[in-house]
N, C-alpha and C positions, 0 to 999 in steps of 0.2 A: 448555402453556408458560406461564410466568410472566414478565411484562413488567415492566421497571423504568425509570422515567425519573428520572435523577439531577439534582437541582437543585444550585445553587453550593454551598450550605451542606452538602448531602450529600457532595459531591465533597470539600470540605476535610475533612469528619469522616472520610471513608474514608482520605484521605491521612495524616491525623494518627495514625490507628490502624495502618495497614498500611506507610506508606512516610514515616515521620517525618524520615528523613534526606534525603528528596527534596522536602520541602515548600517549602523556600526557592528551589531551582532551578525548581520547578513555578511558583511565583508570578512568577518572573523571566521567564518566556517572553514574548516580546513580543506575542502576540496570543491571543485567545480560541481560535481555530481550532486553534492549536498545543496548548493545554491540552486541547481536546476530543480531538485525536489522540492524546496520550499517555494521557489518562484511559481510553479505550476499551481500550488495551493493558493498563492496570494492573488494570482490572476482569477481563479474560480472564486475565491472569497469576495473580490470586489466586483467582478463583471460576470461570473458564471460562464458556462460553455463546456467545451469537450476537450480533453487533453489526450494526446497519445504520443509516445516515443517516435523518433524518426525511423526506428528500426521495426515499426509495426506496419501491417498491411491491412487496410479496411476490407472486410469481407461483406459487410451490410452497410447500406446508408444509415447514418445515426439517426435519421427520422424513423427508422424502422427498428431501432434497437429495443423499443418497449411495445409489447403486444398484449392483448388481453389475457393471454395465457400466463403472462409473468405477474399478473396482478391478483390472481386468485387467492382465496384463504388456504391456509395451510396449518398443520398441527405439529407441536413437538411431540414426537412419539415417547419420549421419556416422562414428560410432565403432563401430556394431554392439554397443554395450554394451546388455544387456538389464536391464530394471528389473522387479522382481517382488517384492512384499512381502506377507507374512501379518500384519503389525502392524496392530492396530486403527488407523483414522484418528484423529489426535489433533489435527490443525489443518486447516482448509479455507480455502484463499486462491484468489483469482480474478484473472485477467489483465485489465488495462484497456488495455494497449497491445501489440499483436503485429505487428511489422514485420520485414521481412527485414534481417538484420543487416549485409548488404554494400551497403545502399542508405541514402540520407539521410532516408527518410520519417519516421523516428522523432523526429529532432531538428527536422525542419521543422514537425512537429505539436506541439512543445514537450515531448516526452518526453526523459527522460535515458538510457534504456536501450531497445533494440529490443523486449525482452520485459520488460514492467514490470506490477507487481501494483498492484492497487486496495486502498484502505483504507476505502472507504464501506461495505463488507460483508465480514465475516469471522467465522470460528467457530472456537473452540479449547477444548480442555480446559485446566485450570489448569496453570501452570508449564511450558508448552512452552518448549524451549530457543530457538526463533526469537523468542519474546517476550522472554526473558531477554536474548538479544543485542541486540535492539531497545533495551531499556532501558540495558544496558551501555554501547552505542555512544553513546546520547544523552547519558548522564551524563558520560561521558568528553569528549565534544565541548564540552558546557557548561562542565566544568572547566577545559578548555584556554582557552576564551575568558575566563573569570573570571581565570585566572592572568595573562593579558595585560593585565588592567585591575585590578590590586592586589586580586585575589580577589573583586571586587564585580560581580556580573551585572546589578545594578540600575545601574550606571554608565552614562551617556548613551552613551559610545562602544562599550561592551559591548552595549547594546541595538541600537545602528547596526549593529554586526557580525553580530548575530543576525538582524536584519531582512535583511541583505544575503544570508545563507544561505537564509532564506526557509522558510515552512512545508513547501513539497513536498518539499525536500531534508532538512530538520531533523527533522520529525516525521511527514511524510506519506507518500505513495506510494513515493517514492525511498528513504526510510528503511527502510520495511518490505521493499521489494525487496532492498535490500543485506543486511539481516538474514537474509532466507531464503536469498538467493544464496549468501552466504559460508558459512553453516551447512551447506547442501546440498552445496557443493563439498567442504568439509572431511569431512562425514559419509560420503558415498557416491561423492564424485568426479563429481557431476552437472556435466554441460556445460550451462550455464543456457540458452542459446539453443535447446536441444532441446526445451524446453517449448512452442515455437510450436505452434499449431494450424493454421497455413497449409498444411501439407503433409499433413494426415490429417483434414481436414474439421472440425477442432475437437474433438478427443478430450481427456477428462480424463486426467490422469497421476498415478498414485500413486508417490511417492518416499519410501521409508522409511515414516514415519507422516504424511506430508504429502501432502494431496490438493490438486492445483493444478487449478482449473477453467478451461476455455477462455473466451475472451472473452465468449461468449454467457451463461456462467454467471451473471455479475453486471453485465454491460453489454450486454444485448441490445438490438435495435432501434436501433442507431447509423445515422445517416444515410449517404448514398453516400460523401461526403467523410469520411476517417477511419474507414471501416468495419472494415478489419482483420479480415474474417471473422466479424463479428458477425451473428447470425442474428435474425429477427423475435422479438418478445416472445412469440409464440405457440409458439416452438419448445420441444420437451420438455426441452431442456437448460438453458433460461433459469429461474433461480432468483429473481433480484431484478432489478427494473427501476429504474434510476438516472434520476431525472427531472432531474438536474444543475441544481438551482436556483442554486447557486453563491453563496448569500447572504454567505459569507464574503469574497468577492473585493471589491476596491475598484478603481475605474477610475484607471488611470495612463496618460498619453498615450505616455510613453516605452516602457512595457511593451507597450501595443497597437500602436505602430510596430513594434517587435521582432517581435511576432507576425505582422504583416502582411509584414514583410521576409523572414521565414524561410518562410512558407507560399508566398508568391507569387513570390519572386525566389531562394530557396534560399541566402540571405545571412544575416548577423547571428547566426551560430550561437551566439556567446558572448555575445550581448547579454543583459542582465539580464532575467529573467523577473519580478523582485520590483519592487513599487513603491518608488520612491526616497524 
């Protein structure tokens, strides 16, 4: 394996060469975490490879992440649709939230979807359509915001609007979830919530050339609250251990109150998760 650590100058050099039309939008993103979110997608889009946050610990060699057990056929229990693919795996994504869709657990814990992907670890060959969709969606959203502010994303009100959307939805786990969900729905008619591992003990699921790992894959060792089927870090299906340092987060009393209100009382569903 070759390991690359990108410094700020290298990030901008890469963008200048490979994404010159996106440089201005990239610079206009409100926070460094959003730029980091997007840059990992761009590196995978152009070069392929494996990404992991610096606060993750590898538990298995990446060359062993995919085994024959991950590639077997499986069936959607609700529709009896059978999924089987001989395509080589081109992208590996992992679940970070796995909740029953008919309950309120997911939004009480702050997630946008009952089954939601993580972005702290992922792997892909270059040019995968899910990565392209992620970028197309992001650029379209940024363009719409700019158009409401005289074409200027650096305008104070435009920046405020982007901050209200927030990194989780604009560039983070929600954004990669939407990209994967919509592409797989169109490509193979996948019912997204069938990816849950709650009913089968946490099995990997291959859909076309997309391998979706269960929550233990990239999020093992979760505590009792919010466990969602996560197994210990010693489980064979655990690939990466996320230490969840969260250094990008900033404390905001309003956000923290909303979190408390959702978790303990089941209220404040639409309360903002972003700092004001």
